[in-house]
C-alpha positions in Angstrom: -28.5 -14.5 -17.7 -27.9 -12.7 -20.6 -27.0 -9.1 -20.1 -29.8 -7.6 -22.9 -32.5 -9.4 -20.9 -31.2 -8.4 -17.6 -30.7 -5.0 -18.9 -34.6 -5.3 -20.1 -36.0 -6.6 -16.8 -34.5 -3.9 -14.5 -35.8 -1.2 -17.5 -39.4 -2.7 -17.3 -39.0 -3.3 -13.3 -38.3 0.8 -12.7 -41.3 1.6 -15.4 -43.9 -0.1 -13.5 -45.8 1.6 -10.3 -44.0 1.6 -7.3 -44.6 -1.8 -5.4 -46.1 0.2 -2.3 -49.1 0.3 -4.5 -49.6 -2.4 -6.9 -47.2 -5.3 -6.1 -47.0 -6.1 -9.4 -43.8 -6.7 -11.4 -42.7 -7.5 -14.7 -41.9 -11.5 -14.8 -38.1 -11.8 -15.2 -36.3 -14.2 -17.5 -36.7 -17.7 -16.4 -33.3 -18.1 -15.2 -34.2 -15.3 -12.3 -36.4 -15.6 -9.7 -36.3 -12.6 -7.9 -38.8 -9.7 -8.0 -39.4 -6.3 -6.1 -37.1 -4.3 -3.9 -37.0 -4.0 0.0 -38.3 -0.6 1.2 -38.5 1.6 4.0 -41.2 3.5 5.7 -41.6 5.8 8.5 -44.0 5.4 11.0 -45.9 8.4 12.2 -47.5 9.0 15.9 -51.1 6.9 15.1 -49.8 4.0 12.7 -49.6 0.4 13.7 -47.3 -1.9 11.8 -50.7 -3.5 10.5 -51.6 -0.3 9.4 -48.5 0.0 7.5 -48.2 -3.4 6.7 -51.9 -3.3 4.6 -50.4 0.0 3.2 -47.8 -1.8 1.5 -49.4 -4.9 0.8 -48.0 -7.1 3.6 -49.3 -9.7 6.1 -49.1 -9.3 9.7 -46.5 -12.1 10.2 -44.5 -10.8 7.1 -44.1 -7.5 8.8 -43.7 -8.8 12.1 -40.8 -10.6 11.2 -38.9 -8.1 9.2 -39.3 -5.9 12.4 -38.8 -8.0 15.5 -37.6 -4.7 17.4 -40.8 -3.0 16.6 -43.7 -2.6 18.8 -46.5 -4.2 16.8 -49.6 -1.5 18.4 -47.4 1.6 18.9 -43.8 1.2 16.8 -43.8 5.0 17.5 -43.4 8.3 15.7 -40.6 8.5 13.3 -39.5 5.1 13.8 -38.2 3.4 10.2 -40.0 0.2 9.6 -38.6 -2.4 6.9 -41.0 -3.2 4.2 -40.1 -6.7 2.9 -41.4 -6.6 -0.4 -38.8 -8.3 -2.5 -39.6 -11.8 -3.0 -38.4 -15.2 -4.6 -41.1 -16.7 -7.2 -41.7 -20.2 -5.7 -40.3 -23.0 -7.5 -43.7 -23.8 -9.8 -44.9 -23.4 -13.4 -45.5 -19.9 -14.0 -48.9 -19.7 -14.6 -52.5 -19.0 -13.0 -52.1 -18.5 -9.3 -49.4 -20.1 -7.1 -50.1 -20.1 -3.2 -47.5 -20.7 -0.9 -49.2 -21.7 2.1 -45.9 -21.1 4.9 -45.0 -18.0 3.4 -49.0 -17.0 3.4 -48.5 -15.4 0.3 -50.3 -15.6 -3.5 -48.8 -14.8 -6.5 -50.6 -14.2 -10.0 -49.1 -14.8 -13.2 -50.3 -12.9 -16.2 -49.3 -13.4 -20.0 -48.5 -10.6 -21.9 -51.1 -8.1 -23.7 -50.9 -5.7 -26.4 -47.1 -6.2 -26.9 -46.4 -5.4 -23.0 -44.2 -7.5 -20.7 -45.9 -10.6 -18.6 -46.0 -9.8 -15.2 -46.4 -11.2 -11.7 -48.8 -9.7 -8.7 -48.3 -10.9 -5.5 -50.8 -10.6 -2.4 -50.4 -11.7 1.1 -53.1 -14.2 2.8 -54.6 -15.9 5.5 -54.4 -19.3 5.6 -55.8 -22.3 7.8 -54.8 -22.7 11.6 -53.4 -25.9 12.5 -56.6 -28.0 13.2 -58.2 -26.5 9.8 -55.1 -26.9 7.2 -55.3 -25.4 3.9 -55.1 -28.2 1.6 -51.9 -28.7 -0.9 -52.2 -29.5 -4.7 -53.6 -28.7 -7.9 -56.8 -27.1 -8.4 -58.8 -24.5 -10.6 -61.2 -21.6 -9.9 -64.5 -23.0 -10.7 -66.7 -20.0 -9.8 -66.7 -16.8 -8.8 -69.1 -15.0 -6.7 -69.9 -11.5 -6.1 -71.8 -10.9 -2.8 -71.6 -14.2 -1.6 -73.9 -15.6 1.0 -72.0 -17.9 3.8 -73.7 -21.4 4.8 -71.3 -22.8 7.8 -71.0 -26.0 7.4 -72.2 -28.0 10.3 -68.2 -28.6 11.6 -67.9 -25.1 12.0 -71.3 -24.3 13.3 -70.3 -27.0 16.0 -67.1 -25.4 17.2 -68.9 -22.3 17.5 -71.6 -23.8 19.6 -69.0 -25.6 22.1 -68.2 -21.7 22.6 -71.6 -20.7 23.4 -71.7 -18.9 20.0 -74.8 -20.0 17.6 -74.3 -19.2 14.1 -77.3 -19.0 11.6 -77.8 -21.5 9.1 -77.2 -18.4 6.5 -75.2 -15.8 7.0 -76.6 -13.0 4.3 -74.4 -10.8 1.8 -72.9 -7.8 3.0 -70.2 -6.1 5.1 -70.6 -8.5 8.0 -70.3 -11.5 5.9 -67.0 -13.4 6.9 -66.7 -14.1 3.1 -66.6 -10.2 2.3 -67.8 -9.2 -0.9 -66.1 -11.4 -3.4 -65.2 -15.3 -3.4 -63.3 -17.5 -5.7 -64.5 -21.4 -5.2 -61.6 -23.9 -5.7 -62.5 -27.5 -7.3 -61.4 -28.6 -4.0 -64.8 -29.2 -2.3 -65.5 -26.6 0.4 -62.5 -24.2 0.0 -62.5 -20.7 -1.4 -60.3 -17.5 -2.0 -62.1 -14.9 -0.7 -62.6 -11.6 1.1 -62.7 -11.0 4.5 -64.7 -8.6 7.4 -61.6 -8.8 9.6 -58.8 -7.6 7.5 -56.2 -7.2 10.2 -56.0 -10.9 10.5 -54.4 -11.4 6.6 -51.0 -12.7 7.0 -51.9 -15.2 9.8 -53.1 -18.9 10.6 -56.5 -17.9 11.2 -59.0 -19.3 8.8 -60.9 -22.8 8.7 -58.9 -23.6 5.9 -59.7 -21.0 3.1 -57.6 -18.7 1.8 -58.5 -15.1 2.9 -57.3 -11.8 1.1 -57.4 -8.1 1.6 -60.4 -6.8 0.7 -59.1 -4.4 -2.1 -57.0 -7.3 -3.3 -59.6 -9.9 -3.7 -61.6 -7.2 -5.6 -58.8 -6.5 -8.4 -58.0 -10.8 -8.5 -61.8 -11.5 -9.0 -61.9 -9.3 -11.8 -58.5 -10.5 -13.5 -59.5 -14.3 -13.1 -61.4 -16.4 -15.2 -63.2 -19.4 -14.4 -61.0 -22.5 -14.7 -57.8 -20.7 -14.2 -55.2 -23.5 -12.5 -54.0 -22.9 -9.2 -51.5 -24.6 -7.3 -51.2 -24.5 -3.4 -47.5 -25.4 -2.4 -45.4 -25.8 0.9 -42.1 -24.2 0.5 -41.0 -22.4 3.5 -37.4 -22.0 1.9 -36.9 -20.7 -1.4 -33.5 -20.0 -3.3 -33.4 -18.3 -6.6 -30.8 -16.6 -8.9 -30.8 -12.7 -9.6 -27.9 -11.1 -11.8 -25.9 -13.8 -11.6 -26.2 -14.3 -7.5 -27.7 -17.0 -5.5 -29.9 -15.8 -2.6 -32.3 -17.7 0.1 -35.5 -16.8 1.3 -36.5 -18.2 4.6 -40.0 -18.5 6.3 -41.0 -20.2 9.4 -42.3 -23.7 8.7 -45.6 -24.7 9.9 -45.9 -25.2 13.4 -46.7 -29.1 13.0 -43.5 -29.0 10.4 -40.8 -27.2 12.3 -37.6 -28.5 12.5 -34.0 -27.7 13.9 -31.5 -25.9 11.9 -29.2 -29.0 12.3 -32.1 -30.8 10.0 -32.5 -28.0 8.0 -29.1 -27.6 6.6 -29.0 -31.1 4.2 -32.6 -29.9 2.7 -31.1 -26.5 2.1 -28.1 -28.0 0.6 -30.0 -30.0 -1.6 -32.2 -27.0 -2.7 -29.2 -25.0 -3.6 -27.7 -27.7 -5.8 -30.7 -28.0 -7.8 -30.6 -24.4 -8.5 -27.5 -24.6 -9.7 -27.5 -27.7 -12.1 -26.6 -29.9 -9.6 -23.4 -28.5 -8.4 -22.7 -27.0 -4.9 -21.3 -23.0 -5.6 -18.9 -21.5 -3.0 -21.3 -20.3 -0.2 -21.0 -17.6 2.2 -21.8 -19.8 5.3 -22.2 -17.4 7.6 -25.0 -15.9 6.3 -26.6 -19.0 5.1 -26.8 -19.9 8.8 -27.8 -16.7 9.8 -30.6 -16.5 7.4 -31.8 -20.2 8.7 -31.8 -19.2 12.2 -33.6 -15.7 11.7 -36.4 -16.8 9.3 -37.2 -13.2 8.3 -38.8 -13.7 4.9 -36.0 -11.5 3.4 -34.0 -12.5 0.6 -30.3 -12.5 1.5 -27.6 -13.3 -1.0 -25.5 -16.4 0.2 -23.3 -16.8 -2.6 -19.6 -15.2 -2.7 
């Protein structure tokens, strides 16, 4: 990256509100792919990791992977909690909405307005369970609905009936509606990006294929996107990207049904690294690379010497 562009990007990054509030960043130059910064929070006596995660715009699985030794429900007063708020942008066009399924994170790209920088906003999401997978591919927002009603499909009604739970044909709008107060309908029939009445599940595989968001996040997204906004749903458990002349890797656990051992991951990763470096393999820190692939913490780490 050219020095003036690098300096401008860092200046814009410092000028934006804290990531703990907005999770919005200036869009870096095309030859750089990292956004955000790792943060540290101090837990209070009454805090759970899930409380801290939601405050900082982080999903449940993300906060657990970054703090494997901390107790989910009672980390303890004064405990230092790592906030994994640094991200490598997915390998995808920088437009509309990009959802990376194994990362359980959504990226919203916004064009420059009134002379300001183009930006990217990112939010944690929930995705479909193993038996109700979230579909991949290109689609669009085809409808925006505030205060939606929910009409459970027959497949979901049948699943609940087998557990002794009888769902009504229509669940009216309101705080008890599983769709929450805002919903964005995708061009893929039957799938939505929507709010939830169970926010503690954001950042996990808990839905019937739809994409769930924290209520405060979907409210902002709902106001900003238009019908017709392109949406790309992709599957990238391993991302590589450059920042200031250094190459980083970010590794998330693959979907359970696609998990492979370390030995089989390595050739795939080396191909990704070569693609990011003009078809050449740079000098790598092998120890750090192997550690990242094994730990799968979801935190970007530098792998070039």
